[in-house]
C-alpha positions, 0 to 999 in steps of 0.5 A: 500500500502506497501512503502519501500525505500529498494529494497524489503519489509521485511517479504515479497517476490516480486512475480511480478514486474510491472513498474516504477511509479512516482508522482510529483508536482510543487509548487511556493512560496506565496509572503507573505510567501516569504517576511516573510521567508526573514525576518526570514532568517536574524535572523536565524531559521527554515523557517516553511512556507517552511517546510510546503510547502515541506511537502504538496508537498511530500504528494501530489507527494506520493499520485499521485505515489500510485494512479499509482501503484494501477492502475497497481494492485500493493500492494507495491512500493519499491526503493522509492526515492525523487528528487527536482529541480527548474523549474522557479524563485520561483517554484520547482518540487518535484518528487518521484519514485519507482517500483510498485510490488506485494508482498506476506508475507513470513508467515502469522504472523510475530514473536512478537518482544516483547515476554512475558518472563516466 
């Protein structure tokens, strides 16, 4: 599956626009992680527990969006965007969406970006 935050896929042409696809997940903070993050917040620095939680959330939402696009017969998703929102105390939704399309390469072989100089 080709993924692009652009409105197209470089080196390809959109042959068919299928539908808007999305994926989401709602995650809550672990009490232990939240306590440790609160301590870290006092001294400053990256809250790695939250960074990991957000990365897992992004991956899950992307997987769900890709599955919906594949079910439509798409081979690419364009215009991908992410959004987050608070659902309840300590719980957030991560939402990703884009347009499922079918693309075809403009040519079978893209030029070598590092040609050998003679």
